[in-house]
C-alpha positions, 0 to 999 in steps of 0.5 A, spaced: 500 500 500 502 506 497 502 511 503 500 519 503 507 523 502 507 529 507 513 534 506 514 537 512 519 541 516 520 540 524 519 546 527 514 550 522 508 551 526 503 549 520 507 542 519 507 541 526 499 541 527 499 537 521 503 532 524 499 532 530 492 531 527 495 525 523 498 522 529 491 523 533 487 520 527 492 513 528 494 514 520 501 513 517 504 517 512 511 517 508 514 523 511 519 527 507 523 532 512 525 539 508 530 544 509 527 550 507 533 554 504 534 548 499 527 545 497 527 538 494 525 538 487 520 533 488 516 538 493 516 544 488 513 539 483 508 537 487 506 544 490 509 550 486 508 555 492 513 550 496 511 551 503 510 546 508 506 542 510 504 539 503 500 532 503 500 528 496 494 523 496 493 519 490 488 524 487 490 530 490 495 535 493 493 538 500 497 545 501 494 548 507 495 545 514 488 546 516 486 542 510 491 536 512 488 536 519 481 536 517 483 530 512 486 526 517 481 527 522 475 526 518 478 519 516 479 517 524 478 521 530 478 517 536 480 523 541 474 527 538 478 533 536 472 535 531 467 536 536 472 541 539 474 545 533 471 552 534 472 555 527 472 562 529 478 561 534 482 558 529 481 563 524 483 568 529 489 565 530 491 564 523 489 571 521 490 577 526 494 573 531 499 570 526 500 577 522 502 580 529 506 574 531 510 575 524 511 582 526 513 580 533 519 576 530 521 579 524 518 586 524 521 593 525 516 595 530 516 588 534 513 591 541 507 594 537 506 587 534 507 583 541 502 587 544 497 586 538 498 579 539 498 579 546 490 581 546 489 574 543 493 571 548 489 574 554 483 572 551 485 565 551 487 565 558 480 568 560 477 561 556 482 557 560 481 560 567 474 556 566 476 550 563 482 546 562 482 546 554 480 551 549 475 546 546 472 545 553 473 539 558 478 535 553 483 536 548 480 538 541 482 541 534 481 548 537 487 547 542 492 543 537 490 548 531 493 553 535 498 551 540 504 550 535 503 558 534 503 560 541 509 556 542 512 560 537 510 566 540 513 564 547 519 562 544 521 569 541 522 571 549 520 566 554 522 570 560 518 576 558 512 571 556 513 567 563 512 574 566 505 576 563 499 575 567 496 569 563 497 563 568 492 559 565 495 559 558 502 558 560 500 552 564 496 549 558 502 550 553 507 547 558 503 541 559 503 540 552 510 541 551 512 536 557 507 531 553 509 524 550 505 527 544 509 533 543 516 529 544 513 524 539 511 529 534 518 533 534 522 527 533 528 529 529 529 526 521 534 527 516 533 532 510 530 527 505 533 526 498 530 523 492 532 515 493 532 515 500 528 509 504 521 511 506 521 514 513 514 513 516 510 517 521 508 516 526 513 510 526 508 505 528 501 504 529 
């Protein structure tokens, strides 16, 4: 049986959330780890926009991480992630928050961008003050579609992040970072090259 091919980059938050959903669904793909400064010709052929993740299926190519998450979970959803999807929260994360996050990391006015992003995070902390997960009483798509971006934000200046008045958000993030789920998803793989033996992700089911 030919497996779907996932072009991925370990630290990309979009690729991270795609891997999280694939693992949660109990599916398996052939993972091809990409180096962004030296992209494989096979990736460029599959997806001219050349951003990860890209999932190559027998009948189509999925080029958006959220679409890959949905594809995986619509095939199997043993943890019930789709019940906690909160499309408006995910859209806010992928839209205004991600724009502010990019400005914080790369922009000229990082302080203003950080403050803009912080408004979104304070809202998440308010939600988490009343329930253990953004999705409610258990982990769900709203959590796993956003947490890799919150991690990226926190890592820009973790000392500053830890000083802010969002204890519930920090505990939610730290619990995820200490989890076997995160460790398995962040396993290191060598750069893929044409002709390499297939690398399976997850390694076993």
